C-alpha positions as CSV (number, residue, x, y, z in Angstrom):
1,M,-105.5,80.8,107.5
2,E,-108.9,82.4,107.8
3,K,-109.7,85.2,105.4
4,Q,-109.8,88.6,106.9
5,S,-111.9,91.5,105.6
6,I,-111.0,95.2,105.7
7,T,-113.4,98.1,105.5
8,V,-112.7,101.6,104.5
9,S,-115.2,104.4,104.0
10,V,-115.7,108.1,103.2
11,Q,-118.5,110.7,103.2
12,I,-118.6,112.7,99.9
13,K,-120.3,116.0,99.5
14,A,-122.0,115.1,96.2
15,P,-125.2,113.3,95.2
16,V,-125.0,109.6,94.6
17,H,-125.5,109.8,90.8
18,H,-122.4,112.0,90.5
19,V,-120.4,109.7,92.9
20,W,-121.4,106.6,90.9
21,E,-120.3,108.2,87.6
22,C,-116.9,109.2,89.1
23,W,-116.4,105.7,90.5
24,T,-117.4,103.8,87.3
25,Q,-116.2,105.9,84.3
26,P,-112.6,105.3,83.1
27,R,-112.1,109.0,82.3
28,H,-112.5,109.6,86.1
29,I,-110.9,106.4,87.4
30,V,-107.5,107.4,85.9
31,K,-107.6,110.6,87.9
32,W,-108.3,109.2,91.4
33,N,-107.0,105.6,91.4
34,N,-103.7,105.9,93.3
35,A,-102.6,105.6,96.9
36,S,-99.8,108.2,96.7
37,D,-98.6,111.0,94.5
38,D,-95.8,108.9,93.0
39,W,-98.2,106.4,91.5
40,H,-100.9,106.8,88.8
41,T,-103.4,104.9,86.7
42,P,-102.5,105.6,83.0
43,M,-105.3,103.3,81.7
44,A,-108.6,101.9,82.9
45,T,-111.3,99.8,81.2
46,N,-114.6,99.0,82.8
47,D,-117.5,96.8,81.5
48,L,-119.9,97.5,84.4
49,K,-122.3,94.6,84.4
50,K,-122.5,91.2,86.1
51,G,-119.9,89.1,84.5
52,G,-118.2,92.2,83.0
53,K,-114.5,92.8,83.5
54,F,-112.5,95.8,84.7
55,S,-108.8,96.5,84.5
56,Y,-106.8,99.4,85.9
57,R,-103.1,99.7,85.0
58,M,-101.4,101.0,88.1
59,E,-97.8,102.2,87.8
60,S,-95.2,104.2,89.6
61,K,-94.7,107.5,87.8
62,D,-91.0,106.8,87.3
63,G,-92.0,103.6,85.4
64,S,-90.0,101.3,87.7
65,V,-92.9,99.1,88.7
66,G,-96.5,98.5,87.8
67,F,-99.4,96.0,87.7
68,D,-102.8,95.4,86.4
69,F,-105.6,95.5,89.0
70,E,-108.4,93.6,87.5
71,G,-111.5,91.5,88.3
72,I,-114.9,90.3,87.3
73,Y,-118.1,91.9,88.5
74,T,-120.4,89.5,90.5
75,E,-123.1,92.1,91.3
76,V,-124.0,95.5,90.0
77,E,-126.9,97.4,91.5
78,P,-126.8,100.9,89.9
79,L,-126.3,103.7,92.4
80,K,-126.2,101.3,95.3
81,K,-123.7,98.4,95.1
82,I,-120.8,96.9,93.2
83,A,-119.3,93.5,94.0
84,Y,-116.4,91.9,92.2
85,A,-113.9,89.1,92.4
86,M,-110.3,90.1,91.9
87,A,-108.0,88.2,89.6
88,D,-106.5,86.4,92.7
89,G,-110.0,85.3,93.9
90,R,-110.4,87.9,96.7
91,I,-113.8,89.6,96.9
92,A,-114.6,93.3,97.3
93,V,-118.0,95.0,97.8
94,I,-118.6,98.7,97.5
95,Q,-121.8,100.2,98.9
96,F,-123.1,103.7,97.9
97,T,-125.6,105.2,100.4
98,D,-127.6,108.1,99.1
99,K,-127.7,110.9,101.8
100,G,-129.4,113.5,99.5
101,K,-126.7,116.0,98.7
102,E,-124.0,113.7,100.1
103,T,-123.1,110.0,99.5
104,F,-121.5,107.6,102.0
105,V,-119.2,105.1,100.3
106,E,-118.1,102.0,102.1
107,E,-115.7,99.4,100.6
108,T,-115.0,96.0,102.1
109,F,-112.4,93.7,100.7
110,D,-110.6,90.5,101.5
111,A,-107.1,91.1,102.7
112,E,-104.2,89.6,100.8
113,T,-101.3,87.9,102.7
114,E,-98.2,89.8,101.4
115,N,-98.8,93.1,103.3
116,S,-100.0,93.9,106.8
117,I,-103.6,94.5,107.5
118,E,-102.8,98.1,108.5
119,L,-100.8,98.8,105.4
120,Q,-103.6,97.5,103.2
121,R,-106.2,99.6,105.1
122,Q,-104.0,102.7,104.7
123,G,-103.5,102.1,101.0
124,W,-107.1,101.5,100.2
125,Q,-108.2,104.4,102.4
126,A,-105.7,106.7,100.6
127,I,-107.2,105.7,97.2
128,L,-110.7,106.3,98.6
129,N,-109.6,109.7,99.9
130,N,-108.3,110.6,96.4
131,F,-111.7,109.5,95.0
132,K,-113.5,111.8,97.5
133,K,-111.2,114.7,96.5
134,L,-111.9,114.2,92.8
135,A,-115.6,113.6,93.1
136,E,-116.1,116.7,95.2
137,S,-113.9,118.8,93.0
138,I,-116.0,118.2,89.9
139,A,-119.4,118.0,91.6
140,N,-122.0,120.3,90.1
């Protein structure tokens, strides 16, 4: 079966340096990295460099289920681009486009085979929407 890519995006009312910090700093990641209110990310580590590893512990708030979302960075271009390989070999690329007082964030990732394309799109877009909400709420 041919790999399929999914793209989600958001426009954030904050400058790129602020958006980049919110995306890459574990103290912020734990606040936005969830697709719904009944999930959270209690722990995040991030070694943001080519060959560096990230790991986000994602769990249901009731503790009934959880998993580690992790990968290895394949490219890091500060304030512009992050690419990584997930633990299962899928690839993701995040582009940050500086629009002055705003930043456009576009994330493209290889789909997995367990869930429908639309469900994956909705989940990743929901996480990106939470990211937008957090980044704009703490923008200077």
